[in-house]
Each structure stands twice: as C-alpha cells, then as structure tokens.
C-alpha positions as CSV (number, residue, x, y, z in Angstrom):
1,X,0.0,0.0,0.0
2,X,1.3,3.4,-0.9
3,X,2.2,5.6,2.1
4,X,0.8,9.1,2.5
5,X,3.1,12.0,2.4
6,X,4.0,13.3,5.8
7,X,2.8,16.8,6.8
8,X,6.3,18.2,7.0
9,X,7.1,17.4,3.3
10,X,6.2,20.0,0.8
11,X,4.8,18.5,-2.4
12,X,4.2,20.8,-5.3
13,X,0.6,21.4,-6.3
14,X,-1.3,19.9,-8.0
15,X,-1.0,16.5,-6.6
16,X,-3.2,13.4,-6.3
17,X,-5.0,10.9,-8.5
18,X,-7.2,13.3,-10.5
19,X,-7.0,12.6,-14.2
20,X,-6.6,15.2,-16.8
21,X,-8.7,15.2,-19.9
22,X,-5.9,13.8,-21.9
23,X,-5.3,10.7,-19.8
24,X,-6.7,7.5,-21.1
25,X,-7.2,9.0,-24.5
26,X,-6.1,5.7,-26.2
27,X,-8.5,3.5,-24.2
28,X,-7.2,0.0,-23.7
29,X,-6.2,-1.6,-20.4
30,X,-6.5,0.7,-17.4
31,X,-4.4,-0.3,-14.4
32,X,-6.4,-0.9,-11.3
33,X,-5.4,1.1,-8.2
34,X,-3.5,-1.7,-6.6
35,X,-1.4,-2.1,-9.7
36,X,-0.8,1.6,-9.9
37,X,0.3,1.8,-6.3
38,X,2.5,-1.2,-6.6
39,X,4.3,0.0,-9.6
40,X,4.7,3.5,-8.0
41,X,6.4,1.9,-5.0
42,X,8.8,0.1,-7.4
43,X,9.4,3.3,-9.3
44,X,10.1,5.3,-6.2
45,X,12.7,2.7,-4.9
46,X,14.4,2.5,-8.3
47,X,14.7,6.3,-8.5
48,X,16.2,6.3,-5.0
49,X,18.5,3.4,-5.8
50,X,19.8,5.3,-8.7
51,X,20.5,8.3,-6.4
52,X,22.2,6.1,-3.8
53,X,24.4,4.6,-6.4
54,X,25.5,8.1,-7.6
55,X,26.0,9.3,-4.0
56,X,28.3,6.4,-3.3
57,X,30.0,6.7,-6.8
58,X,30.9,10.3,-6.1
59,X,32.1,9.9,-2.5
60,X,33.8,6.6,-2.1
61,X,37.5,6.5,-1.1
62,X,39.8,3.6,-0.2
63,X,40.7,0.1,-1.2
64,X,39.5,-1.0,-4.7
65,X,38.1,2.5,-5.3
66,X,38.3,2.2,-9.1
67,X,36.6,-1.2,-9.3
68,X,33.7,-0.1,-7.1
69,X,33.5,3.3,-8.8
70,X,32.9,1.6,-12.1
71,X,30.6,-1.1,-10.7
72,X,28.4,1.6,-9.1
73,X,28.0,3.1,-12.6
74,X,26.6,-0.3,-13.7
75,X,24.1,-0.3,-10.7
76,X,23.1,3.3,-11.6
77,X,22.4,2.2,-15.2
78,X,20.3,-0.8,-14.0
79,X,18.2,1.3,-11.6
80,X,17.8,4.2,-14.0
81,X,16.7,2.0,-16.9
82,X,14.4,0.1,-14.6
83,X,12.7,3.3,-13.3
84,X,12.2,4.4,-16.9
85,X,10.6,1.1,-17.9
86,X,8.3,1.1,-14.9
87,X,7.2,4.7,-15.6
88,X,6.6,3.9,-19.3
89,X,4.7,0.8,-18.4
90,X,2.5,2.8,-16.0
91,X,1.8,5.3,-18.8
92,X,0.9,2.5,-21.2
93,X,-1.8,1.5,-18.7
94,X,-3.1,5.0,-18.2
95,X,-1.4,5.5,-14.8
96,X,0.6,8.6,-14.0
97,X,4.0,7.9,-12.5
98,X,5.1,10.4,-9.9
99,X,8.9,11.0,-9.7
100,X,8.7,14.4,-8.0
101,X,11.5,14.8,-5.4
102,X,9.2,15.3,-2.4
103,X,7.0,12.3,-3.4
104,X,10.0,10.1,-3.9
105,X,11.6,11.1,-0.6
106,X,8.3,10.5,1.2
107,X,7.5,7.1,-0.3
108,X,10.8,5.3,-0.6
109,X,11.6,2.2,1.5
110,X,15.3,2.5,1.1
111,X,17.4,3.5,4.1
112,X,19.1,6.9,4.1
113,X,22.6,6.9,2.6
114,X,25.5,8.6,4.4
115,X,26.6,12.1,3.4
116,X,30.2,13.0,2.5
117,X,33.1,10.7,1.9
118,X,32.7,7.1,2.7
119,X,35.1,4.2,2.9
120,X,34.6,1.7,0.0
121,X,33.9,-1.2,2.5
122,X,31.3,0.8,4.3
123,X,29.8,2.0,1.0
124,X,29.6,-1.6,-0.2
125,X,27.5,-2.6,2.9
126,X,25.2,0.4,2.5
127,X,24.7,0.0,-1.2
128,X,24.0,-3.7,-0.9
129,X,21.5,-2.9,1.8
130,X,19.8,-0.4,-0.5
131,X,19.7,-3.0,-3.4
132,X,18.2,-5.6,-1.1
133,X,15.6,-3.1,0.1
134,X,14.6,-2.3,-3.4
135,X,14.4,-6.0,-4.3
136,X,12.3,-6.5,-1.2
137,X,9.8,-4.0,-2.5
138,X,9.7,-5.7,-5.9
139,X,9.2,-9.1,-4.3
140,X,6.5,-7.7,-1.9
141,X,4.3,-6.3,-4.7
142,X,5.0,-9.1,-7.2
143,X,2.1,-11.5,-6.5
144,X,-0.5,-8.7,-6.7
145,X,1.1,-7.2,-9.8
146,X,1.1,-10.7,-11.4
147,X,-2.6,-11.1,-10.7
148,X,-3.5,-7.7,-12.1
149,X,-1.1,-7.7,-15.1
150,X,1.3,-10.5,-15.9
151,X,3.1,-8.3,-18.4
152,X,4.2,-5.9,-15.6
153,X,5.2,-8.9,-13.5
154,X,7.6,-9.9,-16.3
155,X,9.3,-6.6,-15.8
156,X,9.6,-7.2,-12.1
157,X,11.3,-10.6,-12.8
158,X,13.9,-8.8,-14.9
159,X,14.5,-6.2,-12.2
160,X,14.9,-8.9,-9.5
161,X,17.5,-10.8,-11.6
162,X,19.5,-7.7,-12.5
163,X,19.5,-6.1,-9.0
164,X,20.4,-9.4,-7.3
165,X,23.3,-9.8,-9.7
166,X,24.5,-6.3,-8.8
167,X,24.2,-7.1,-5.1
168,X,26.4,-10.1,-5.7
169,X,28.9,-8.2,-7.8
170,X,29.2,-5.4,-5.2
171,X,29.2,-7.6,-2.1
172,X,31.9,-9.9,-3.5
173,X,34.4,-7.1,-2.9
174,X,34.3,-7.7,0.9
175,X,33.5,-11.4,1.1
176,X,35.9,-14.1,1.9
177,X,35.7,-17.6,0.4
178,X,33.6,-20.1,2.3
179,X,35.2,-23.4,2.9
180,X,32.2,-25.8,2.7
C-alpha cells in the first residue's frame, strides 16, 4: 500500500490521482489502483537506488576505489533504466508515474545513505542494503502485480534478476571464500 506524504514534506501542487482530460485517450487496459500503487512503489525505490548509487559513486574512497566506482555506474544504469521502464509501463496502462522529489523522498523504503566521503567497504555494505531493500519491495508487490497484469510482472522478474546480480557483484568485494 502506498504511504501518504508526511505533513512536514512540501509537495508541489497539483497532486493526487485526479485525471486530466488527456489521460486514457487511447482506451485499452487501465491499471487498477492496486497495480498503480505497486508500480509506483517500485518506481520510487528504483529512483532512490539510482541516487544512492550516484552518491556512493561520487564519494567513495579507499581500497578498490576504481573497481567499485565503475561497478556503481553499472548499478546506476540498471536502476535508471528500470525506473524508466516502470514509468513507461505505467503510462501505457493510463497511470501517471510520480517521480517528483518530495514524493520520492516520502515514499521510498530505502534507508538513508550517508553524506560525505565514505570508505569503500562501508559503502559496499550500505549499497547492498539499498539494493536488497529495493528487491524486497519488488518481491513484496510481485504477486498482486502478477494477478493484475502478468506483463508488468515480467518486468519485475527482470529487475529482480539484474538487481540481485548487482548485489552479488558489489558484495563480493568484501566477502571471503567459504570453505564448505
């Protein structure tokens, strides 16, 4: 379920679910509210994951800086492309994606990322936590999305695969081999 925006967050007007006269001009499948809300949650978390990746990318220092710096660009590309695909899917189903900064800040499930310079190893832990939080949102909404629109669920499968791969790539920097 989509969270409401706290009173202390300023959201530009107009806001809300009111349709304009131009929306739904093509007819076709109209996303039910549950599908709209679910995809908005995924969109919000992908936008924030993109920003977390850039924040880390700009501010990491320490061991394996260059490798992590480049890997974070890959994560940013995955999150950014995913957000765009979700937003475009929403529009195809006559839903209006909302990527305004105040809305995104109020609705994200991702933890806050540290400000300023950050050691590569600390950044790895925080970035992986952000990826896992984003994947958690995708998995949480998946079954309802699949019931409402299997095509949108196919997108979610792709995001899960790509994001979990990024979590593996990034977390491997600080792991030690298991001897099982």
